[in-house]
N, C-alpha and C positions, 0 to 999 in steps of 0.2 A: 346326498348323503352317502349312497352306495358306493359312488366313484370314489369319494374320499376314503371310505374304507377299504376299496380296493387298492388304494396306494399305501396308506398308512394303517391298515386294520391288522387284526392277529393273522398269523401265518395260515391257519386252517381256512379261515375265510378267503384270503388271497389265492388259495389254489383253486377252491370252487369257482371264485369270481373269474379267474383267468380262463378256466375250462368254459364256463357259461357263456362270457362275454367273447372270448375269442372264437368259439364255435358259432355263436350267433353273426358276428361280423363276418365270419368266412362263409356262413350260409346265405346271408344277404348278398354278398359279392357274386357267390355262385348263382344266386337267382337272377341278379341283375345281368349277369352274362348270358345267361338262358333268355331272358327278355330281350336283350340286344341281338342275339343270334335269331331268334324267332320273331323280330320285328318286321312288320310289312312295310311301315311307314318311313323305313330308312332312318330312324332315330340315331343318334350318336350314343356311345355307351355312358356318357354322363346323364343323358336324358333318361335312358333305361335305368340307370341306377337311381335317379331321382324319382321314377314312378315306383320302384319296388319300395324304396325307403320311406316315401309319402303315405303308403298304404293302399296304392291304387293298382297293385299287380294282380296276377291271376292266382287261382287257387293252387295250379300246379307249382308256382314259384315258391309260395308260402309253404307248401308242403315239403319242397326240398329244403328250404331254409329250417323248417322244423326237424326234419330228419337229421340235418347236418347238426344242430344242436343235440340232439338226443344221442348221436353217434358220438359226438365230441365228449359229452359228459359221462357216456358209458365207458369211453376209452380212457377217461381220466380216472374214473371209479374203480375199474377192473386192472388198471395199469397195462393196457394193451400197448404194444409198439407196432404201429403201422408204418414201417419206414420203406423208401424206396431204395435204399443203400444197406450195406452190410458195414458192421463195425466190429472189430475183434477187440473185446474186452479183456481177455487173457490170452497169453501166449505161451504155450508149453513147448519146450525144446525136446528133442529126443536125445538120447544119451550120447551119441557121437557128436552132436552139435555143442551140447553142454560142456562135454570134456575139452572141446576145442577152445572154449571161451573162458572156462573157470579152471584155472591152473593150481590155485592154492585153495584151501578150504577157508571158509569165512570166518569160522569159530575153532580156536585152538583144541586139540584133541587131549584127553586126559583129565586132570583135576582142575578146579576152577582156578587155582592160582598159577599154573603152570604157563610158561611163556612160549609164545608160538615162534617157531623157526621155520624160515620159509625153505622149501626145497633147494637142493644144490644147483646152482646155474651151470649150464652146458656152455663151454667155451667154444665160440665159433672157429672152425678150421681156417687156419691162415694159409692163403695161397703160396706156392713156392716161388721164389724170386726168379725172375727171368734173366737171362744172361743178356748183356748189350748186344746189338746187332752187328755194329760196326767195329767192336772191339776197344773203342776210344774210352770207355770207362764211364760214358754217360754224364759227364760233368757239364758245368755250365759253359755256353759258348762253343762246345766241341761238336755240336750237332750238324747235321747236313741242313736243316731247315732254317739256319740262322741267317 
């Protein structure tokens, strides 16, 4: 029944369920890895995991699992972020960079009903026309490379 509520239950229950079950599964996997590393008999990881999942693990393995569950629930409850990477939530641009990208104001100045007029456009400078090199006028078929 608890598993069904974890899928289709109320949202508050779902958050608690994910924190507890996710931490418990992570703790059991961590404990089974500890059992696999410290195993003298040369067990496979699957055999070590079945030892821990069946309840035949050592006190230290279950203590690690318990600490993982407590840590996961506390992390959820206090909204601690334990991340191994950095995320930039907001980016603030300094004034020269902002001026380079924002050419016109987003809202019109003045009264509510006034119409926005964009700033005047600057016309690009046109290059001066170059004189033909051979003096033939540069028409079609009159060049040296034909």
